[in-house]
C-alpha positions in Angstrom: 42.7 -29.0 77.7 43.4 -25.8 75.9 47.0 -25.2 74.3 48.7 -24.1 77.0 50.4 -21.1 75.7 47.8 -18.2 76.0 47.7 -15.2 73.2 48.6 -12.6 76.6 52.1 -13.9 77.4 55.0 -13.2 75.7 56.4 -14.8 73.1 58.1 -14.2 70.2 55.6 -11.4 68.3 57.9 -9.4 65.3 55.3 -7.7 64.4 56.9 -4.5 66.4 59.6 -2.3 65.1 60.8 -2.4 68.3 62.1 -5.6 67.3 64.8 -4.6 64.9 66.2 -1.4 65.9 68.2 -1.2 62.7 66.6 -2.6 60.6 63.4 -0.4 61.6 65.3 2.8 61.8 65.6 2.3 57.4 62.3 1.6 57.5 61.2 4.5 58.8 63.6 6.4 56.4 62.6 4.8 53.4 58.5 5.2 54.8 59.3 9.0 55.2 60.7 9.7 52.0 58.4 7.2 49.8 55.6 9.7 51.3 53.9 12.7 50.1 54.3 15.0 52.4 50.5 15.2 53.3 49.3 13.3 56.2 45.7 12.5 54.6 44.8 10.9 51.4 46.0 13.3 48.9 43.2 16.3 47.3 42.6 14.7 43.7 42.1 10.9 44.7 39.5 12.3 47.7 37.7 13.7 44.3 38.3 10.6 42.3 36.5 8.8 45.4 34.1 10.9 45.2 32.9 11.2 41.6 32.8 7.1 41.5 30.9 6.6 44.5 28.2 9.7 43.0 27.9 7.4 39.8 27.9 4.0 41.5 25.1 2.2 41.5 23.2 1.1 45.3 24.1 -2.6 46.4 20.7 -3.8 45.4 17.4 -2.9 45.3 14.0 -4.4 47.3 12.1 -6.7 45.6 8.1 -5.8 44.6 5.4 -7.3 46.9 4.4 -11.1 45.4 1.2 -11.0 46.4 -1.5 -9.4 46.3 -1.9 -8.5 50.8 1.4 -7.3 49.8 1.2 -4.9 47.2 -2.1 -3.5 49.1 -0.3 -3.2 52.3 2.1 -1.4 50.4 0.2 0.7 49.0 -1.3 1.8 51.7 1.7 2.9 53.3 2.5 4.7 51.1 -0.4 6.5 50.5 -0.2 7.4 53.9 3.2 9.3 52.9 5.5 6.4 54.0 7.6 5.1 52.5 7.6 1.0 53.2 10.1 -0.5 51.0 12.6 1.7 53.9 10.7 -1.1 56.9 11.3 -4.7 54.5 15.2 -3.5 53.9 15.8 -3.0 57.9 13.7 -6.4 58.5 15.8 -8.2 56.0 19.2 -6.8 57.5 18.0 -8.6 61.1 17.0 -11.2 59.4 20.1 -12.1 58.1 22.3 -10.6 60.9 19.9 -13.7 64.0 21.6 -15.9 60.8 24.8 -14.5 61.6 24.4 -14.5 65.2 23.2 -18.3 65.4 25.9 -19.0 63.7 27.9 -17.1 65.5 27.5 -18.9 69.2 27.4 -22.0 67.2 30.8 -21.3 67.4 31.5 -20.0 70.2 30.5 -23.0 71.7 33.3 -24.7 70.0 35.6 -22.2 72.0 34.5 -22.9 75.0 35.2 -27.3 74.7 38.3 -26.2 73.9 38.9 -23.5 76.7 39.8 -24.1 80.1 36.7 -23.7 82.2 37.5 -19.8 84.3 35.0 -18.8 86.7 32.2 -16.6 85.9 32.7 -17.8 82.5 29.3 -18.8 80.4 28.3 -22.9 80.8 26.6 -24.2 77.8 24.0 -24.5 78.9 23.5 -20.5 78.7 25.2 -20.8 74.8 22.5 -23.2 73.7 19.4 -21.0 75.0 20.9 -18.2 73.8 21.5 -19.4 70.5 17.8 -20.7 70.5 16.9 -17.8 71.2 18.9 -16.1 68.3 17.2 -18.3 66.1 13.9 -18.2 67.7 14.1 -14.5 66.5 15.0 -15.6 62.5 12.2 -17.7 62.7 9.9 -14.4 63.6 11.6 -12.2 61.6 10.8 -14.3 58.1 7.4 -15.0 60.2 6.8 -11.1 59.5 8.1 -10.6 56.3 6.4 -13.3 54.8 2.6 -11.6 56.5 3.3 -8.6 54.8 4.1 -10.1 51.7 7.9 -10.4 50.7 10.1 -13.0 49.7 12.4 -13.8 52.9 14.8 -15.1 50.9 15.3 -12.3 49.5 18.1 -10.4 49.8 17.6 -6.9 50.3 20.7 -4.0 50.4 21.1 -3.3 54.3 21.0 -7.6 54.8 23.9 -7.1 52.3 26.1 -5.1 53.9 25.3 -6.6 56.9 25.5 -10.2 56.4 29.7 -8.7 55.2 29.9 -7.1 58.4 29.3 -9.8 60.3 31.1 -12.3 58.2 34.5 -10.3 59.8 33.2 -11.3 63.3 31.8 -14.8 62.5 35.3 -15.7 60.5 37.2 -14.6 64.3 34.9 -16.6 66.2 35.7 -19.5 64.4 39.6 -18.9 63.7 41.0 -22.2 65.7 43.8 -20.3 67.3 40.9 -17.4 69.0 40.8 -18.2 72.4 37.2 -17.5 74.0 38.2 -14.6 75.9 38.8 -13.3 72.1 35.9 -14.5 71.1 33.5 -13.7 73.8 34.8 -9.6 72.4 33.4 -10.5 68.7 30.2 -11.3 70.4 30.1 -8.5 72.2 30.6 -6.3 69.2 27.4 -8.3 67.7 25.2 -8.2 70.6 25.7 -3.9 70.9 24.6 -3.3 67.0 21.8 -6.3 67.5 20.5 -4.2 70.7 20.4 -0.7 68.4 18.7 -2.0 65.6 16.3 -4.4 67.0 15.6 -1.1 68.9 15.3 1.0 65.7 13.1 -2.0 63.9 10.5 -1.7 67.3 10.1 2.3 66.9 9.4 1.7 63.2 7.6 -0.7 63.6 5.6 1.9 65.7 5.9 4.5 63.8 4.6 2.5 60.7 1.9 1.7 62.9 1.7 -1.8 63.2 1.9 -1.9 67.2 1.6 -6.1 66.9 4.6 -6.1 65.6 6.3 -3.8 67.1 5.4 -5.7 70.5 6.8 -9.4 69.5 10.3 -7.0 67.8 10.5 -4.8 71.3 10.1 -9.0 73.8 12.7 -9.5 71.2 14.9 -6.6 72.3 14.2 -7.5 75.8 16.2 -10.6 75.2 18.9 -9.1 73.2 19.1 -6.9 76.1 19.6 -10.4 78.6 22.2 -11.5 76.2 24.7 -8.0 75.7 24.4 -8.6 79.8 25.3 -11.5 79.7 28.4 -11.2 77.4 29.5 -8.1 79.6 29.6 -9.9 82.7 31.5 -12.7 81.1 34.2 -10.8 79.0 34.7 -8.9 82.4 35.1 -11.5 84.5 37.5 -13.3 82.2 39.8 -9.8 81.4 39.9 -9.8 84.9 40.8 -13.5 85.4 43.4 -13.3 82.4 45.2 -9.8 84.7 44.9 -11.7 88.2 43.0 -8.8 89.7 39.3 -9.0 91.7 36.6 -6.9 90.4 36.1 -4.3 91.8 33.3 -3.7 93.8 30.0 -2.2 93.4 30.6 -1.9 89.1 28.8 -5.2 88.6 32.1 -7.3 87.5 32.2 -11.1 88.2 28.6 -10.6 89.0 25.8 -13.6 88.2 24.3 -12.9 84.9 20.3 -10.9 84.9 17.9 -13.0 84.6 16.5 -13.2 81.6 14.0 -10.3 80.9 10.0 -12.6 81.2 
C-alpha cells in the first residue's frame, strides 16, 4: 500500500507567495529595491562569463587508440578527411547514457513495487525487458569501442557531460518521495534523448562507412523507439487516471503499448 497522501492533493504547500499576503508584499518590495533595473544579466557580468568560457579548457579529451588496429583505423579515416575521434566521443556518450538507462529502470521497478496498481500502467516484466535491452545496448557499445581499439572504460568528454545530465534524472527517480507517475516523467525525458542520440550515432556511423555498425545501431534505435512509445502510453494513462478523465477517442492514450519492433 503506497502513501495515502498523493502529490496532486491539496496540502500544506507554503512555497507560493500568496500563502502569506503581508510578508509576500514585503518580499516583493525588497526584491524590487535590491534588483538592478534590467531584467537580464548585467552586460559586465555576461562579458566576464564569456571571457572565462573562452579561456577554459575542455571537459576532457579523447584518449589515443590502444592497439595497432585502432591506430590504423584512425589513420585511414584521417586520410579521408574525417575526424574519427568525434565518432568515438559519441560512442562514449551513448555508453554512459545506456548505463544510466539501465539504472533508471532498476529504480523504476522499485517505484512500481511501492505504487498502487492502476489501469494502463507498466507491469514488472515490461520494465525488466526494457532494463535488459538497455543493458544489451551498453554491451553493444562496449564491443564496438573495443573493435575500434578504444578503451570503453575511458570517460570521453561527451560521456562526462551526459553522465552529469543523467545524474539528475537518476536522483529524481531514486528519491523515495517521488511517485511512479512522477518517475515516468523523468524516464520520458531520458527516452527522448536516447532516441535522438541513437539516430545521430547510426547516421554518423553510416556516413563514416561503418555499415555493419550502423545496422546494429538502427536495431537498437528500433528498440528505443518501442521504449519511448510504451513510456508515453503509461504516462498518458497515469495522468488521465489522476485527473479522473477518460482517454480521448483516437489519440492512443490509454491504449496497449505497441508490440516490440523485430
